[in-house]
N, C-alpha and C positions, 0 to 999 in steps of 0.2 A: 828612788821615786818610781821608776818603771816597774820595779818589783812590787811596790805597794799597789800600783794601779792593777797589776796582773792579779794579785791576791784578791783585791776588791772585786774585780770583774769575775773571778772564779766564784766568789760568794754570790754575786748577782745571778750567775748561771745556775748555781746550786739552789739558790732560793727560788728561782723560776721553776726548776725541775721539781722541787718539793711541792710548790704550789700546784703545778700541773698534776703531780701524783696524787695529792690530797683531793683535788677537784675530781679526778678520774675515779678515785676510790669512793668519794661521796656519791658520784653519779651512779656507780654500780650498786652501792648500798641502797640508794634511793629506789632504783629500779626493782631491787629485790623486795623492798618494803612495799612498794606499790603492787607488785605481783602477789605478795602475801595478803594484802588488804583487799584485793579484788574479790576473792571468794566471799569475804565478809559482806561486801557491798551487795553481792548477789543474794546472800542470805537475807540481808535487810530488805531487799526488794521482793523476796519470796512471799507469795500469798499462802499463809498457813491453812491447812485443812481443819475446819472447825470440828470440835468434839460433838458427836451425836449423843445428846443427853437421853434420847429415847432408844438407845441401841438394843435394849432388851424388851421393847414394847410394853414397859410397865411404868412409864412416867405418869404421874397423876394428872388427870384432866381437870386442872384448876378452874373454878368458876363454871363448871359444866352446867349448861342450861338445856334441860330436856325438851323445852318447847321449840328449840332450834334444831332438834334432831329429827330428820325426816326418814330415818331408816325404818325398816319394817318392824324391828323389834324394840323400838325406843320406849314402848310402854313398860317393858320388862327390865329396863336398865336401872340399876341401883345407883342413884346419884351420890350417895354417901361413899360407896365403893369407888366410884370414879374420882372423887375428890380426896380420898384418903391418902395420906402420905406415910411411907414406911419410916420407921424410927430406929430399926436395928441394922447392924452391919453383918455381913457374911464373910467369913474367912474360909478360903479354899486352899488346902495344903495338898500339893501333888507330889507324889513320890514315884520315881522311876524304879522299875524292878531291878533285882540284882544281876550280877554277871551270870551268863548262862551258856549252855552248850550251843554254839553257833553252827556246829557241823551237823546238828540233828536235821533229818529230812522232814519230819512231821512235828507238829506242835508238841505232842506228848514226849518227843525225844529232846526237845529244847528245854531241858530242866536246868535249874540253878546249879552252878558249879559250887564246890566247897567255898571258893572266894565269894560267890553270890550269897551263900548262907551267912557268911561273916558280915558282909555289907548290910544285909537285911536286919541282923541283930543290932548292929550299930545304929541303923536308922530308927529302929524301934526304941532304943534307949534314948536317942536324941529327942524324938518326939515326946517321950515320957517326961523329959526334963524341961522342955520348952512349952508344953501345952498342959498346964495344970488343971484346966477346966475339963468337964466331960464333953467329949466329942459327940456331935449329933449323929453323924453318919460316916461310915467307912465303906466306900465303894471300891471294888477292885475288878480288873479285867478278867475275863474268863480264860484267857490264854494261860498256859501252864506256868510260865516263868513269873507272871504277875500274881497268879493265885498262890503259888508257893511263897512268894515274897509277902503277901498279905497274911498268910497263915503264920509266918514268923513274926511279923510286926504287931498284929492285933492283940496278942496276949500282953504286950507292954502298955496298951492303951485302955483308957476308960471311955466307953462309948455306949450309945443307945441302940444303934442298928448297924448290922454288918450285911452287906448285900453285893452280889456279883452283878456285873453289867457287861453285856457283849458289845454295846455301843462304843466302849472305850478300848477295844482291842486295837493292836497296832495296825497301821495301814499307811497309804499314801494320801495325805489330806488334800493336797493341791500341788500342781506342778510348780516346783521351786524356781526362783529367779535369784541369782543366775543358776542355770542348770548344772548338774553334776554328772559327768560322763559315766561314773560308776553306779549311778542311781537312775534306772530307766524303767519304771512301771509303764505299762501300756495305757492307752486312753481309757479302756474299759475299767481298769483297776482304779484309776483316778476318779472316774465318775461314781463308782460304787462306794469307794472308801470315803470320798469327800462327803457324799450324802449322809453316810453313817456318822462320821466324826463331827460334822457340822450339827447333826441332830443331837449328839452328845453335848456339844457346847451349849446349845440352846436349852437343854434340859438342866444342866448344872450351873450355868453362869447367868445370873440375873440378880437383881436387887431383892431384898427381903420382901415378903408379903406384908401388907399393912397390919395384919393381925399378929405378926411375929413381934413379940415384945422384948425378947432378949437376943443379944448377939449370938450368932451360931458359928460352929466350926465343922466343916466337912473335910474328910481326907479321901483323896482319890489315888489309888495305886494302879499305875498303868504303864505307858510306854513313852519313849523319847519323842517320836513324831507327834503323838497326840498332845503331849504337854507343850511342845514348842508351838504347835498350831493354836492351842488354847490361849497361850500367852499373847501371841500376835493378835488374835481376835479380840481378846479382852482389853488390850491397850489400844485397839483400833489402828494397829500398824498393818502395813500390807501383809496379808496372810501368806503370800508367796515368799516372804522373807524367813519362813520357819527354819529352813535348812542352814541359815547363816548362824544359828544358835547351836551350841553344843552343851549337853548336860551329861553328867556321869551316872553310873549305876548307883541306885539308892540315893540319888541327890534329892534335895528338898526344894520345891518351888512354891512360894506362897503369894496368893493374890487376895486382896481385900476389896469387897464391893460395898460402898457406902450407901446409906439410904437415898442419897441424891442420884445414885447411879454412877458416881465417880469411882474409878477403878485405880487401885494402887498396887504396884508390884513390890512386895516386901522383900522377896529374895528370889533369885533365879539360879537353879542348879547348885544349891549350896552343898558342898561336900566337906565342910570343915569338921564334921564328926567322924570322918574316915581317915585313918592314918595314910601317909603318902604311899606306903608299900602295898596298900589294899585298894588304891584308887584305880578304876578302869572305866573306859568309855565305850568300848565295842568288844 
């Protein structure tokens, strides 16, 4: 009888211990769940930044009334042009140049390496396979490594116009955040390069003109910093985030601009056309 009571009492103690253990485990689990949920609640309470529909200053002025315009040149304003809506989309394909001689002191010495030549041929073949239509424009940076890349790629393409552009040369588009200790251009370089690269963005990134009836394709062969800055600007992301993105040599980045001004990133730094042993980033 005493032994039975002892066994029962032990079961009571054991049951109480299990209950305490389960309760403690649940409390710890619940606290972890609450901690995990907290950021989501913060996100739910976050006020989103609205998309700027007129980011390229080409949004149609619907229902424009010239009688309400008090500007000095209102008599010369074409009302139909103000109210006209684009109907075509623009595709912009950006290609980073191939691997190059980073030890060169001058631009002319920073030529493509044999690896860079291989990468450029692969990029040309890839574009030929995925772009069956005639390309409207092929623009390329005037820096040696980009020009050489363009000279290898463009024979693979069917295009209307081939043109060099100094605006899309490599540079320091804007001071990155977070900063990188190994990347330290001075203030003057940031000011000069930012003005140039921003001008390039405004030149090449915009919705189609109303008189453009067919969808268009432009190819831009340039540099990593320029491409990363363009992507941030096009998506209306903080431009100082450009250095958080990494793209490989002869990678393909594709942006589509709809008639409404909406921008879609179709691909970022695609290197699927390059075998693993030929991939390089710097």
